[in-house]
C-alpha positions in Angstrom: 31.3 29.3 17.8 28.0 30.2 19.5 26.6 27.5 22.3 23.4 27.5 20.3 25.0 26.2 17.1 24.9 22.6 16.7 26.7 21.0 13.8 24.7 18.9 11.8 25.4 15.1 11.9 25.4 13.1 8.7 22.8 10.1 8.9 23.9 6.6 8.3 22.1 4.7 6.0 22.2 0.7 5.7 24.6 -0.6 3.2 22.0 -2.0 1.0 19.9 1.1 1.2 19.6 2.9 -2.1 18.1 6.1 -3.4 16.4 5.8 -6.4 15.2 8.5 -8.9 11.2 9.1 -8.9 9.3 6.7 -10.7 7.0 7.3 -13.7 3.2 7.3 -12.6 4.4 6.9 -9.0 4.7 3.0 -9.9 6.6 1.7 -6.6 6.4 -2.0 -5.7 5.5 -3.3 -2.3 7.3 -6.7 -1.0 5.0 -9.7 -1.6 4.8 -10.4 2.1 3.0 -6.9 2.7 -0.3 -8.5 0.9 0.4 -12.0 2.0 -0.1 -10.8 5.8 -2.7 -8.6 5.0 -4.8 -11.5 3.6 -3.9 -13.7 6.5 -5.2 -11.5 9.2 -7.6 -9.4 7.6 -10.9 -11.4 6.4 -12.5 -10.3 3.1 -15.9 -11.4 1.8 -16.3 -11.7 -2.1 -13.6 -10.9 -4.5 -10.7 -8.6 -4.6 -10.0 -5.8 -7.1 -6.3 -4.1 -7.5 -6.9 -1.1 -9.5 -3.1 -0.2 -9.4 -1.9 -4.0 -10.0 1.5 -3.5 -11.5 3.1 -7.0 -12.0 0.0 -8.4 -9.8 1.5 -9.1 -6.4 -1.5 -8.0 -4.5 -3.6 -10.1 -7.1 -1.6 -13.2 -6.5 -1.6 -12.9 -2.7 -5.3 -12.8 -2.8 -5.6 -15.8 -5.1 -3.0 -17.9 -2.8 -5.3 -16.7 0.1 -8.4 -18.5 -1.6 -10.0 -15.6 -2.9 -11.2 -14.5 -6.5 -8.9 -11.5 -7.4 -8.4 -9.6 -10.6 -6.5 -6.1 -11.4 -5.8 -3.5 -13.7 -3.3 -0.7 -13.9 -2.9 2.7 -15.8 -0.3 1.3 -18.3 0.7 -2.4 -19.1 3.4 -3.7 -16.4 3.4 -7.2 -17.0 0.0 -8.4 -15.6 -2.2 -9.5 -18.1 -5.3 -7.0 -18.0 -6.4 -4.1 -19.9 -4.9 -0.8 -19.0 -7.6 1.5 -17.3 -7.4 4.7 -15.5 -8.9 3.8 -11.9 -9.7 7.6 -11.2 -12.5 7.5 -14.1 -13.5 4.0 -13.6 -17.1 3.5 -12.6 -17.5 -0.3 -12.0 -18.3 -1.9 -8.4 -16.3 -4.3 -6.8 -16.6 -6.5 -3.4 -13.1 -5.6 -2.0 -10.5 -2.8 -3.4 -7.0 -3.4 -2.3 -4.0 -1.5 -3.7 -0.7 0.5 -3.3 -1.8 3.4 -5.3 0.6 6.5 -6.1 1.2 8.2 -3.1 0.9 11.6 -4.7 -2.9 11.1 -5.0 -3.8 8.6 -2.2 -6.5 10.6 -1.0 -8.2 10.7 -4.4 -7.8 6.9 -5.0 -8.9 6.1 -1.4 -12.1 8.2 -1.6 -13.0 7.0 -5.5 -12.5 3.4 -4.0 -14.8 3.8 -1.1 -17.6 5.0 -3.7 -16.8 1.6 -5.7 -16.2 -1.0 -3.2 -19.4 -2.9 -1.7 -17.3 -4.2 1.4 -14.0 -2.9 2.2 -10.9 -0.9 1.0 -7.4 -1.6 1.7 -4.5 0.9 0.7 -0.8 0.9 1.3 0.0 4.3 3.1 3.0 6.0 4.3 2.7 6.3 8.3 4.6 9.6 8.1 1.4 11.2 6.5 -1.3 9.6 9.0 -1.5 12.8 11.1 -2.1 15.3 8.5 -4.8 12.8 6.6 -7.6 14.9 7.8 -9.7 13.7 5.2 -9.9 10.1 6.8 -12.0 11.7 9.7 -15.2 11.1 8.1 -14.5 7.7 6.4 -15.2 4.4 7.9 -11.5 3.8 8.5 -11.6 0.3 10.7 -8.1 -0.9 11.0 -4.4 0.5 10.6 -2.0 -2.3 10.0 1.7 -0.9 10.8 4.0 -3.1 8.7 7.2 -4.2 10.3 10.0 -4.5 9.6 9.9 -1.4 7.5 9.4 -2.9 3.7 11.5 -1.4 1.0 9.5 -0.1 -1.8 11.6 0.7 -4.7 10.5 1.7 -8.1 8.8 -1.0 -10.5 12.0 -0.8 -12.9 14.1 -1.6 -10.1 12.1 -4.9 -9.4 12.0 -5.9 -13.2 15.8 -5.6 -13.3 15.8 -8.1 -10.7 17.4 -6.2 -8.0 16.6 -7.2 -4.5 16.3 -4.0 -2.7 16.5 -4.0 1.3 17.2 -1.4 4.2 13.5 0.4 4.0 13.9 3.9 5.5 10.3 4.6 5.5 7.2 3.4 7.7 4.2 2.0 5.9 0.8 0.7 6.8 -2.5 -0.6 5.5 -5.5 1.3 6.0 -8.5 -0.7 5.9 -12.1 0.7 5.4 -15.0 -1.2 5.9 -18.6 0.0 5.0 -20.2 -1.2 8.2 -17.5 0.2 10.4 -18.6 2.9 13.1 -16.2 4.1 15.5 -12.6 4.8 15.8 -10.1 2.6 13.9 -7.9 -0.1 15.7 -4.2 0.0 15.6 -2.5 -3.3 14.8 0.6 -4.4 13.9 1.4 -6.8 11.0 4.7 -8.5 11.0 6.6 -10.0 8.2 7.0 -13.4 9.7 3.6 -13.4 11.2 5.0 -12.8 14.9 4.7 -10.0 17.2 7.4 -7.1 16.6 
């Protein structure tokens, strides 16, 4: 065997980590703490609209934070709203906060920036940040790194009552603010409110 050949080592995975098949319409569900912590740290004026509300986790977190909030989704997923395709939606909103399908997150973000009067916040895979060149000309104000890594399983897993854990991917909140000028701040958002 040559000295320059290195045997591949299998990577271990936490015992509670699972690999799921791709979700229909890219419906993946974030833990409730992700939005609860966002609303505890990031100030929002006015109402919050979630165009990818699924079962309403972000909407409920906003309501608990004392904000007026409402949501919709492409198809009915349990939240009391009329199905709506956000990408053809034209209504204006004070703030838009969502966990959009990652396959077309750029399209969602750019459309949300046209419709939001104040702020847009979206969950985003950290691994894609360096390639998100489209963000350079946007009013990106803050990047909130989520810690510990949240597990984001397909929605059907949550509806089946499973309690996922052992997230393997890093996620963040990207927050754009209409009046922001300059570089974005990098901050940490810990599940328990402390420092990582």
